Backbone as a printed PyTorch tensor [residue, N CA C, xyz], in Angstrom:
tensor([[[  1.0920,  -1.0450,  -0.2880],
         [  0.2120,   0.0040,   0.0350],
         [  1.0270,   1.2250,  -0.0100]],

        [[  1.9130,   1.2680,   0.6410],
         [  2.8860,   2.4290,   0.9210],
         [  3.6170,   2.7230,  -0.4090]],

        [[  3.7900,   1.7960,  -1.2330],
         [  4.4630,   2.0570,  -2.4940],
         [  3.4640,   2.1830,  -3.4980]],

        [[  2.4040,   1.6590,  -3.6230],
         [  1.4220,   1.3910,  -4.7570],
         [  1.2180,   3.0120,  -5.4190]],

        [[  0.9080,   3.5540,  -4.7620],
         [  0.6840,   5.3150,  -5.3820],
         [  1.5930,   5.7820,  -6.0720]],

        [[  2.8550,   5.5010,  -5.5420],
         [  3.9300,   5.9800,  -6.2150],
         [  4.2580,   5.1740,  -7.6640]],

        [[  3.9370,   3.8010,  -7.6180],
         [  4.2070,   3.1200,  -8.8030],
         [  2.9580,   3.2300,  -9.8770]],

        [[  1.8120,   3.5920,  -8.9330],
         [  0.5420,   4.1060, -10.1580],
         [  0.9130,   5.1080, -11.1110]],

        [[  1.9200,   5.8290, -10.5400],
         [  2.0140,   6.8940, -10.9240],
         [  3.0980,   7.1360, -12.3280]],

        [[  3.8660,   5.8180, -12.3880],
         [  5.0620,   5.5460, -13.2820],
         [  4.1810,   5.1130, -14.7110]],

        [[  4.8250,   5.5180, -15.7510],
         [  4.4400,   4.8650, -17.1610],
         [  4.7820,   3.5240, -17.2590]],

        [[  5.9180,   3.0340, -16.2590],
         [  6.6850,   1.7070, -16.8060],
         [  7.1990,   1.5920, -15.4700]],

        [[  6.8730,   0.1640, -15.0400],
         [  7.5210,  -0.4790, -13.6740],
         [  7.8050,  -1.6960, -13.9360]],

        [[  9.2020,  -1.8040, -14.0690],
         [  9.8920,  -3.1890, -13.8790],
         [ 10.1890,  -3.9170, -12.7280]],

        [[ 10.0100,  -5.0160, -12.4970],
         [ 10.5890,  -6.0420, -11.2030],
         [ 10.8800,  -7.2330, -11.5270]],

        [[ 11.4600,  -7.8320, -10.5130],
         [ 12.0440,  -9.2890, -10.7310],
         [ 10.5010, -10.1390,  -9.6970]],

        [[ 10.2080, -11.0140, -10.5350],
         [  9.3390, -12.0190,  -9.7040],
         [ 10.0470, -13.1850,  -9.1340]],

        [[ 10.4070, -12.9410,  -7.7870],
         [ 11.2320, -13.9730,  -6.9520],
         [ 10.7120, -15.3420,  -6.9090]],

        [[  9.4870, -15.4250,  -6.9700],
         [  8.7180, -16.8180,  -6.8500],
         [  7.8660, -17.1430,  -7.8100]],

        [[  8.0580, -18.5100,  -8.1110],
         [  6.7770, -18.8660,  -9.1960],
         [  5.6720, -19.2750,  -8.5590]],

        [[  4.6870, -19.1570,  -9.4930],
         [  3.2920, -19.9870,  -8.6130],
         [  3.2580, -21.3840,  -8.5540]],

        [[  3.0750, -21.7970,  -7.5440],
         [  3.0590, -23.4130,  -7.4110],
         [  1.6150, -23.8420,  -7.9600]],

        [[  2.1560, -25.0400,  -8.7260],
         [  0.9180, -25.8030,  -9.6310],
         [  0.9290, -27.2170,  -9.2680]],

        [[  0.4500, -27.6230,  -8.5600],
         [  0.6170, -28.9530,  -8.2000],
         [  1.5720, -29.3780,  -7.0230]],

        [[  2.1570, -30.5900,  -7.1570],
         [  3.1680, -30.9580,  -5.9780],
         [  4.3610, -31.0870,  -6.1650]],

        [[  4.7750, -30.7020,  -7.4250],
         [  6.0710, -31.0920,  -7.6710],
         [  6.9970, -29.7110,  -7.4120]],

        [[  8.1640, -30.6500,  -6.4680],
         [  8.8700, -29.5080,  -5.6470],
         [ 10.3910, -29.8820,  -6.2660]],

        [[ 11.2670, -28.9620,  -6.2740],
         [ 12.6840, -29.0990,  -6.7800],
         [ 13.2650, -29.4570,  -5.4850]],

        [[ 13.5660, -30.7300,  -5.3070],
         [ 14.2350, -31.3920,  -4.1530],
         [ 15.6000, -30.9840,  -4.1870]],

        [[ 16.1970, -30.4670,  -4.8970],
         [ 17.6400, -29.9730,  -4.7570],
         [ 17.6130, -28.6370,  -4.1210]],

        [[ 16.6230, -28.0760,  -3.6730],
         [ 16.6490, -26.7310,  -2.7410],
         [ 16.3530, -27.4120,  -1.3350]],

        [[ 16.5080, -26.0930,  -0.4590],
         [ 16.4840, -26.5510,   1.0030],
         [ 15.1970, -26.4660,   1.3770]],

        [[ 14.6790, -26.8200,   2.4290],
         [ 13.1390, -26.9380,   2.8400],
         [ 12.7620, -25.4210,   2.9440]],

        [[ 13.5890, -24.2650,   3.4780],
         [ 12.9190, -22.9450,   3.5150],
         [ 12.6400, -22.6370,   1.9760]],

        [[ 13.1080, -22.8370,   0.9640],
         [ 12.7850, -22.5670,  -0.5300],
         [ 11.8490, -23.1230,  -0.9690]],

        [[ 11.1010, -24.3010,  -0.2800],
         [ 10.0020, -24.8010,  -0.4830],
         [  8.7480, -24.3260,   0.1710]],

        [[  9.2400, -23.1520,   0.7900],
         [  7.8950, -22.2810,   1.5330],
         [  7.8140, -21.1190,   0.4020]],

        [[  8.7430, -20.5820,  -0.2370],
         [  8.8240, -19.6500,  -1.1980],
         [  8.0750, -19.7760,  -2.2840]],

        [[  6.6730, -19.5950,  -2.5520],
         [  5.6840, -19.8610,  -3.6790],
         [  4.8190, -18.6770,  -3.4480]],

        [[  4.3220, -18.4720,  -4.8430],
         [  3.1940, -17.6300,  -5.1990],
         [  2.1730, -17.9230,  -5.0710]],

        [[  0.9900, -17.8340,  -4.6150],
         [ -0.3790, -17.9250,  -4.9590],
         [ -0.9960, -17.2310,  -5.9890]],

        [[ -1.7030, -17.9990,  -7.1070],
         [ -1.8290, -17.4540,  -8.4040],
         [ -2.7150, -16.2610,  -8.1310]],

        [[ -3.8680, -16.3520,  -7.0660],
         [ -4.9090, -15.2840,  -6.5290],
         [ -3.9210, -14.0370,  -6.2360]],

        [[ -3.0370, -14.2820,  -5.1910],
         [ -2.1970, -13.1510,  -4.9090],
         [ -1.6430, -12.3600,  -6.0650]],

        [[ -1.1110, -13.1820,  -6.8060],
         [ -0.4650, -12.5910,  -8.1760],
         [ -1.2270, -11.9520,  -8.9310]],

        [[ -2.2440, -12.2240,  -9.2280],
         [ -3.4540, -11.5430, -10.2450],
         [ -4.0710, -10.1330,  -9.4410]],

        [[ -3.6560, -10.0610,  -8.2730],
         [ -4.4260,  -9.1870,  -7.5050],
         [ -2.9950,  -7.9050,  -7.2750]],

        [[ -1.9830,  -8.5160,  -6.7060],
         [ -0.8460,  -7.6180,  -6.3870],
         [  0.0200,  -6.9120,  -7.5500]],

        [[  0.3580,  -7.6800,  -8.7090],
         [  0.7990,  -7.3030, -10.0750],
         [  0.3830,  -6.1130, -10.3910]],

        [[ -1.0070,  -6.0890, -10.7730],
         [ -1.7740,  -5.0400, -11.3750],
         [ -1.9500,  -3.8590, -10.2880]],

        [[ -1.9770,  -4.2680,  -8.7920],
         [ -2.1580,  -3.4840,  -7.9240],
         [ -0.7970,  -2.3710,  -7.8010]],

        [[  0.2030,  -2.9820,  -8.2160],
         [  1.5390,  -2.2860,  -8.1780],
         [  2.0770,  -1.6490,  -9.5670]],

        [[  1.1530,  -1.9590, -10.5710],
         [  1.3760,  -1.3900, -11.7940],
         [  2.5940,  -1.7510, -12.6270]],

        [[  2.6890,  -3.2200, -12.3050],
         [  3.6200,  -3.9590, -13.1490],
         [  3.7150,  -4.3290, -14.5530]],

        [[  4.4870,  -3.9410, -15.3860],
         [  4.4210,  -4.0710, -16.6450],
         [  5.1020,  -4.9070, -17.0110]],

        [[  6.5700,  -5.1380, -16.5300],
         [  7.3360,  -6.3480, -17.2670],
         [  8.0680,  -6.7190, -15.9270]],

        [[  8.3640,  -8.1400, -16.2610],
         [  8.9720,  -8.7450, -15.1240],
         [ 10.3950,  -9.5060, -15.5560]],

        [[ 11.2830,  -9.7510, -14.6230],
         [ 12.4810, -10.7360, -14.7980],
         [ 11.8030, -11.7650, -14.1350]],

        [[ 12.3120, -13.1770, -14.6420],
         [ 12.0870, -14.5120, -14.3940],
         [ 13.3610, -14.7850, -14.1230]],

        [[ 14.2620, -14.5540, -14.3120],
         [ 15.7230, -15.0900, -14.1500],
         [ 16.1760, -14.8150, -12.5540]],

        [[ 15.8880, -15.6720, -11.8480],
         [ 16.3850, -15.7530, -10.5210],
         [ 16.6150, -17.2800,  -9.8000]],

        [[ 16.8590, -16.9550,  -8.6030],
         [ 17.2630, -18.2550,  -8.0470],
         [ 15.8500, -19.1900,  -7.3720]],

        [[ 14.8330, -18.7200,  -7.7410],
         [ 13.3390, -19.6300,  -7.3590],
         [ 12.5170, -19.9630,  -8.5280]],

        [[ 13.1310, -19.6250,  -9.9590],
         [ 12.4850, -19.9230, -11.0730],
         [ 12.2100, -21.4640, -11.3210]],

        [[ 12.8640, -22.1300, -10.5130],
         [ 12.6920, -23.7510, -10.7800],
         [ 12.3700, -24.6750,  -9.7680]],

        [[ 11.6360, -23.7990,  -8.2680],
         [ 11.4390, -24.4660,  -7.0590],
         [ 10.1390, -25.3120,  -7.4700]],

        [[  9.4670, -24.9290,  -8.4640],
         [  8.3830, -25.7870,  -8.6040],
         [  8.1340, -26.4450,  -9.6990]],

        [[  9.5450, -26.5660, -10.5270],
         [  9.8160, -27.2380, -11.6750],
         [  8.9290, -26.6320, -12.9550]],

        [[  8.8710, -27.4000, -13.5400],
         [  8.3460, -26.9910, -15.0850],
         [  6.9290, -26.5960, -14.8430]],

        [[  6.0690, -27.3300, -14.0050],
         [  4.6550, -27.0030, -13.9720],
         [  4.6820, -25.5310, -13.2270]],

        [[  5.3510, -25.2460, -12.1760],
         [  5.3450, -23.9270, -11.8380],
         [  5.6230, -22.8540, -12.4890]],

        [[  6.5590, -23.0170, -13.4800],
         [  7.1150, -22.0690, -14.5040],
         [  5.9920, -21.6300, -15.5190]],

        [[  5.3000, -22.9320, -15.9560],
         [  4.1010, -22.9510, -17.0210],
         [  2.9780, -21.8990, -16.2760]],

        [[  2.6500, -22.4650, -14.9940],
         [  1.4070, -21.9980, -14.4260],
         [  1.8570, -20.3270, -14.2600]],

        [[  2.8370, -20.0080, -13.7880],
         [  3.8340, -18.4630, -13.8470],
         [  3.1990, -17.5950, -15.2930]],

        [[  3.7260, -18.3640, -16.2380],
         [  3.9330, -17.4340, -17.5660],
         [  2.3730, -17.5770, -17.8240]],

        [[  1.4930, -18.5400, -18.1630],
         [  0.1940, -18.4890, -17.9490],
         [ -0.3700, -17.5600, -17.3670]],

        [[ -0.1550, -17.0900, -16.1230],
         [ -0.8230, -16.2010, -15.2420],
         [ -0.4280, -14.7320, -15.8940]],

        [[  0.9830, -14.5940, -16.2280],
         [  1.4800, -13.5040, -16.5940],
         [  0.8040, -12.8080, -17.9660]],

        [[  0.6620, -13.9960, -18.8890],
         [  0.0770, -13.8300, -19.9800],
         [ -1.2140, -13.1070, -20.0740]],

        [[ -1.8860, -13.8340, -18.9300],
         [ -3.4050, -13.4190, -18.7310],
         [ -3.6990, -12.2350, -18.0480]],

        [[ -2.8730, -11.6780, -17.2520],
         [ -2.4090, -10.1550, -17.0210],
         [ -1.7640,  -9.3960, -18.0590]],

        [[ -1.7210,  -9.8220, -19.2190],
         [ -0.8040,  -8.8760, -20.3770],
         [  0.3990,  -8.2420, -19.6670]],

        [[  1.3210,  -9.1710, -18.7280],
         [  2.3800,  -8.5350, -18.4410],
         [  3.6890,  -9.2170, -19.0100]],

        [[  4.4050,  -8.5570, -19.5350],
         [  5.5630,  -8.8830, -20.3660],
         [  6.5550,  -9.4440, -19.2410]],

        [[  7.4380, -10.5160, -19.6700],
         [  8.6410, -10.7720, -18.9070],
         [  9.6120, -11.2540, -19.6170]],

        [[ 10.8560, -11.6700, -19.0160],
         [ 12.0140, -12.1560, -19.7880],
         [ 12.9370, -12.8560, -18.8850]],

        [[ 14.0460, -13.6220, -19.3140],
         [ 14.8190, -14.0810, -18.4070],
         [ 14.8400, -15.6330, -18.5010]],

        [[ 13.5860, -16.1640, -18.1470],
         [ 13.3070, -17.7160, -18.2450],
         [ 12.1940, -18.0090, -18.5740]],

        [[ 11.8920, -19.1710, -18.7330],
         [ 10.4040, -19.9250, -19.3960],
         [ 10.9740, -21.3340, -19.8630]],

        [[  9.6420, -21.6130, -20.6250],
         [  9.7440, -23.1410, -20.9260],
         [  9.9960, -23.1530, -22.4900]],

        [[  9.9520, -21.8140, -22.9810],
         [ 10.3830, -21.7650, -24.5120],
         [ 11.6520, -21.0450, -24.8060]],

        [[ 12.3930, -21.0720, -25.9180],
         [ 13.4640, -20.1660, -26.1770],
         [ 12.9450, -18.6440, -26.0960]],

        [[ 11.7010, -18.2090, -26.8720],
         [ 11.5830, -17.0320, -26.9900],
         [ 11.3860, -16.4200, -25.4870]],

        [[ 10.9810, -17.0140, -24.4050],
         [ 10.8180, -16.5320, -23.1920],
         [ 11.9720, -15.5970, -22.6480]],

        [[ 13.3510, -16.1260, -23.1900],
         [ 14.5240, -15.5550, -22.5720],
         [ 14.9860, -14.4880, -23.3360]],

        [[ 14.3510, -14.1430, -24.4950],
         [ 14.5490, -13.2440, -25.4970],
         [ 14.2280, -11.6830, -24.9520]],

        [[ 14.7060, -10.8760, -25.2290],
         [ 14.5830,  -9.2690, -24.8540],
         [ 12.9820,  -8.9760, -25.0530]],

        [[ 12.7090,  -8.1920, -24.1000],
         [ 11.4500,  -7.4170, -24.3200],
         [ 11.5330,  -6.2970, -24.8990]],

        [[ 10.6370,  -5.8800, -26.0410],
         [ 11.0850,  -4.5590, -26.5380],
         [  9.4560,  -3.6630, -26.1920]],

        [[  9.3850,  -3.0080, -25.5290],
         [  8.2490,  -2.1040, -25.5550],
         [  8.5430,  -0.9640, -25.7060]],

        [[  7.2150,   0.0390, -26.2380],
         [  7.3510,   1.6380, -26.6200],
         [  6.2510,   2.4180, -25.3650]],

        [[  6.8930,   3.4550, -24.9670],
         [  6.1110,   4.0280, -24.4100],
         [  6.1990,   5.6740, -24.8050]],

        [[  5.0420,   6.2560, -25.1080],
         [  5.3090,   7.5620, -26.0750],
         [  6.2100,   7.2370, -27.3500]],

        [[  7.1040,   7.8150, -27.5110],
         [  8.0510,   7.8030, -28.2820],
         [  9.1410,   7.1900, -28.2380]],

        [[  9.2880,   6.3730, -27.0770],
         [ 10.5480,   5.6560, -26.6440],
         [ 10.4360,   4.5160, -26.6910]],

        [[ 11.4400,   3.7880, -27.0510],
         [ 11.4750,   2.3970, -27.1080],
         [ 12.7500,   1.9700, -26.3710]],

        [[ 11.9330,   0.8210, -25.3050],
         [ 12.8300,   0.2270, -24.6290],
         [ 12.9390,  -1.1630, -24.5330]],

        [[ 14.2550,  -1.3680, -24.1920],
         [ 14.4090,  -2.9800, -24.2040],
         [ 14.8090,  -3.6540, -22.6260]],

        [[ 14.1540,  -4.5900, -22.2090],
         [ 14.7470,  -5.4450, -21.1010],
         [ 15.5530,  -6.5590, -21.3680]],

        [[ 16.4640,  -7.0370, -20.6250],
         [ 17.1710,  -8.0460, -20.6390],
         [ 17.2650,  -8.3590, -19.1610]],

        [[ 17.2890,  -9.7840, -19.0870],
         [ 17.2820, -10.5970, -17.4750],
         [ 18.0160, -11.4150, -17.5870]],

        [[ 18.9410, -11.6200, -16.3220],
         [ 20.0170, -12.6470, -16.0210],
         [ 20.1440, -13.2560, -14.5470]],

        [[ 20.3320, -14.3960, -14.4390],
         [ 20.8270, -14.9180, -13.2660],
         [ 22.2410, -15.4190, -12.9380]],

        [[ 22.8260, -15.3320, -11.8000],
         [ 23.9620, -15.6560, -11.6250],
         [ 23.8270, -17.0740, -11.2400]],

        [[ 24.7300, -18.2410, -11.3350],
         [ 24.7190, -19.2860, -10.8380],
         [ 25.0110, -19.6050,  -9.1890]],

        [[ 25.6250, -18.1970,  -9.0210],
         [ 26.0660, -18.3040,  -7.3760],
         [ 24.9160, -18.1010,  -6.7070]],

        [[ 23.5510, -17.7680,  -7.1650],
         [ 22.5550, -17.4080,  -6.3640],
         [ 21.6910, -18.9420,  -5.8660]],

        [[ 22.3320, -19.9220,  -6.6640],
         [ 21.6310, -21.5150,  -6.3280],
         [ 20.2930, -21.6350,  -7.1790]],

        [[ 20.3890, -21.5240,  -8.3670],
         [ 18.5890, -21.7760,  -8.9910],
         [ 18.5450, -23.1390,  -8.9570]],

        [[ 19.7610, -23.9550,  -8.9150],
         [ 19.5350, -25.5790,  -8.8370],
         [ 18.4770, -26.3040,  -9.8390]],

        [[ 18.9290, -25.7740, -11.0010],
         [ 18.1760, -26.1550, -12.1420],
         [ 19.1020, -27.3370, -13.1670]],

        [[ 18.4850, -28.8150, -12.8800],
         [ 18.9920, -29.7240, -13.4900],
         [ 19.1570, -29.6130, -15.1170]],

        [[ 20.5940, -30.2490, -15.6960],
         [ 20.7990, -29.8050, -17.2110],
         [ 19.8090, -30.5860, -17.9630]],

        [[ 19.0230, -31.4500, -17.4650],
         [ 18.0540, -32.4330, -18.1080],
         [ 16.6910, -31.4050, -18.0860]],

        [[ 16.5140, -30.1800, -17.4950],
         [ 15.4360, -29.7940, -17.3710],
         [ 14.8880, -28.9200, -18.6470]],

        [[ 13.4190, -28.9190, -18.7980],
         [ 13.1110, -28.5570, -20.1690],
         [ 12.6800, -26.9850, -20.1310]],

        [[ 13.8730, -26.2920, -19.4080],
         [ 13.5310, -24.8930, -19.1190],
         [ 14.5920, -24.2590, -19.6480]],

        [[ 14.4670, -22.7590, -20.0660],
         [ 15.6240, -21.8500, -20.6700],
         [ 15.3220, -20.8240, -19.5210]],

        [[ 16.7850, -20.4690, -19.4340],
         [ 17.2310, -19.6280, -18.7100],
         [ 18.5370, -18.6050, -18.7130]],

        [[ 18.3900, -17.2530, -18.9350],
         [ 19.5520, -16.3650, -19.0170],
         [ 20.6250, -16.4670, -17.6970]],

        [[ 21.7080, -17.3680, -18.0360],
         [ 22.6120, -17.2170, -16.6800],
         [ 23.5200, -16.0570, -17.0900]],

        [[ 24.2990, -15.5600, -16.0440],
         [ 24.9200, -14.5340, -16.1630],
         [ 26.0290, -14.9880, -16.8450]],

        [[ 26.6230, -14.1760, -17.9910],
         [ 27.9350, -14.3400, -18.6400],
         [ 28.2490, -13.3020, -19.3040]],

        [[ 29.1960, -12.6500, -19.1210],
         [ 29.4980, -11.4590, -19.4370],
         [ 29.4090, -11.0610, -21.1060]],

        [[ 30.2580, -12.4010, -21.3840],
         [ 29.8710, -12.1010, -22.9550],
         [ 28.7810, -12.0920, -23.8420]],

        [[ 27.9340, -13.1420, -23.4290],
         [ 26.5900, -13.0110, -23.7540],
         [ 25.8670, -11.7240, -23.3950]],

        [[ 26.0870, -11.3420, -22.2520],
         [ 25.1700, -10.0150, -22.0680],
         [ 25.7730,  -8.9120, -22.9750]],

        [[ 26.9100,  -8.7700, -23.2580],
         [ 27.5070,  -7.6070, -24.2410],
         [ 27.0560,  -7.8520, -25.4810]],

        [[ 26.8020,  -9.2020, -25.6870],
         [ 26.5090,  -9.7270, -27.1500],
         [ 24.7420,  -9.3260, -27.4200]],

        [[ 24.1310,  -9.2790, -26.2510],
         [ 22.7980,  -9.0110, -26.3840],
         [ 22.7530,  -7.4600, -26.3410]],

        [[ 23.4230,  -6.9620, -25.6980],
         [ 23.0900,  -5.2640, -25.4670],
         [ 23.6380,  -5.1640, -26.9520]],

        [[ 24.8350,  -5.4550, -27.6540],
         [ 25.0160,  -5.2530, -28.9640],
         [ 23.5770,  -5.2460, -30.0010]],

        [[ 23.2210,  -6.4780, -29.8700],
         [ 22.0460,  -6.8820, -30.9630],
         [ 20.6550,  -5.7900, -30.5950]],

        [[ 20.6510,  -5.4310, -29.1250],
         [ 19.6680,  -4.7680, -29.1790],
         [ 19.9430,  -3.3350, -29.1630]],

        [[ 20.9910,  -2.4980, -29.0100],
         [ 20.9300,  -1.1800, -28.7730],
         [ 20.7660,  -0.4660, -30.2370]],

        [[ 20.6330,  -0.9760, -31.1470],
         [ 20.0140,  -0.1790, -32.4330],
         [ 18.5350,  -0.4420, -32.5680]],

        [[ 18.0590,  -1.4700, -31.8950],
         [ 16.4360,  -1.3800, -31.8790],
         [ 15.9050,  -0.5010, -30.9680]],

        [[ 16.6520,   0.0750, -29.9050],
         [ 15.7140,   0.6790, -28.7680],
         [ 16.2910,   1.9440, -28.4230]],

        [[ 15.7580,   2.6560, -27.7950],
         [ 16.4760,   4.1560, -27.1230],
         [ 16.9980,   3.8800, -25.7940]],

        [[ 16.5700,   2.7910, -25.0450],
         [ 17.0510,   2.7650, -23.7060],
         [ 17.0980,   1.1340, -23.3060]],

        [[ 18.2000,   0.5640, -22.8440],
         [ 18.0810,  -0.7710, -22.2450],
         [ 17.9590,  -0.6890, -20.9510]],

        [[ 17.2230,  -1.7550, -20.2870],
         [ 17.2700,  -1.8030, -18.7190],
         [ 17.7680,  -3.3860, -18.7830]],

        [[ 18.8760,  -3.1190, -17.6560],
         [ 19.4110,  -4.5720, -17.6240],
         [ 19.2250,  -5.4090, -16.1920]],

        [[ 18.7890,  -6.2240, -15.9030],
         [ 18.5050,  -6.7340, -14.5710],
         [ 19.6450,  -8.1780, -14.4790]],

        [[ 20.1990,  -8.2020, -13.3980],
         [ 21.0320,  -9.2660, -12.8220],
         [ 20.8120,  -9.5760, -11.9450]],

        [[ 20.1290, -10.7310, -11.2270],
         [ 20.0840, -11.4360, -10.1550],
         [ 21.2310, -12.1210,  -9.5050]],

        [[ 21.8960, -11.3370,  -8.4600],
         [ 23.4070, -11.9130,  -8.1770],
         [ 23.5290, -11.4610,  -6.9260]],

        [[ 24.5630, -11.4710,  -6.1700],
         [ 24.9010, -10.9310,  -5.0610],
         [ 24.9620, -11.9560,  -3.9330]],

        [[ 25.2510, -11.5920,  -2.7000],
         [ 24.9750, -12.4910,  -1.4230],
         [ 23.8480, -12.3840,  -0.5070]],

        [[ 23.0520, -13.4360,  -0.4970],
         [ 22.0750, -13.0940,   0.3950],
         [ 22.1040, -12.4240,   1.7460]],

        [[ 21.1940, -11.3250,   1.7560],
         [ 21.1570, -10.5480,   2.9980],
         [ 22.1860,  -9.6590,   2.9900]],

        [[ 22.6790,  -9.3160,   2.0820],
         [ 23.9470,  -8.2700,   2.0780],
         [ 23.4710,  -7.1230,   1.5910]],

        [[ 23.7380,  -5.8810,   2.0830],
         [ 23.3110,  -4.8260,   1.6270],
         [ 24.0630,  -4.2200,   0.7610]],

        [[ 25.1880,  -4.8260,   0.3610],
         [ 26.2930,  -3.8790,  -0.4960],
         [ 26.5940,  -4.9250,  -1.5850]],

        [[ 27.1180,  -4.5560,  -2.7490],
         [ 27.7390,  -5.5440,  -3.8770],
         [ 29.0660,  -5.7460,  -3.4440]],

        [[ 29.4500,  -6.7850,  -4.0800],
         [ 30.8570,  -7.1470,  -4.0230],
         [ 31.7490,  -6.6000,  -4.7860]],

        [[ 32.9230,  -6.3200,  -4.7300],
         [ 33.8370,  -5.8180,  -5.4100],
         [ 33.6680,  -6.5550,  -6.8380]],

        [[ 33.6850,  -7.7500,  -7.1350],
         [ 33.3390,  -8.3270,  -8.4350],
         [ 32.1170,  -7.7000,  -9.1730]],

        [[ 30.9760,  -7.5450,  -8.3400],
         [ 29.8620,  -7.0380,  -9.0280],
         [ 30.4660,  -5.4720,  -9.7560]],

        [[ 30.7720,  -4.7850,  -8.7170],
         [ 31.1360,  -3.4610,  -8.8270],
         [ 32.1360,  -3.3150, -10.2600]],

        [[ 33.1070,  -3.9920, -10.2200],
         [ 34.1730,  -4.2520, -11.2260],
         [ 33.1300,  -4.7450, -12.4960]],

        [[ 32.4450,  -5.6770, -12.5400],
         [ 31.6640,  -5.8940, -13.7380],
         [ 30.6170,  -4.7890, -14.4000]],

        [[ 30.1950,  -4.1200, -13.1990],
         [ 29.1750,  -3.1910, -13.6230],
         [ 29.6370,  -2.1190, -14.2750]]])
């Protein structure tokens, strides 16, 4: 409630959806028990994202596979129903491509990545796509996008849990 008025005044709101929607009983057993509690209820998502005026989301984070493929599919189905764009992870290759949107006469591109150090625990044989942090890939994606848009928004999900400051590595890369 405290930030919704500010966000509702914004033409564009981008955020990270830290948790997927739980759909069924599938759980990523590679994650710890605390992570099993971090899920999002579809009803809550349908209420809170429009309430916060969310336009585009990053799905590239360490919780995207908490409820395996069914959770990702349910999340994307819900976002599509809300007409909220997303990038960074999904069950189709197109889900990790940049989002390009236009507000007034300004074209904005969104890119999203997650660093493996955040512990996404996604098995190699899973049927999902995710943009893992790779400096060369990011620079290549920026080069591809920079002549198509006026601005690029780059989201990188990385860092040390519960830390208020970036690491020296993050500062250097940034």
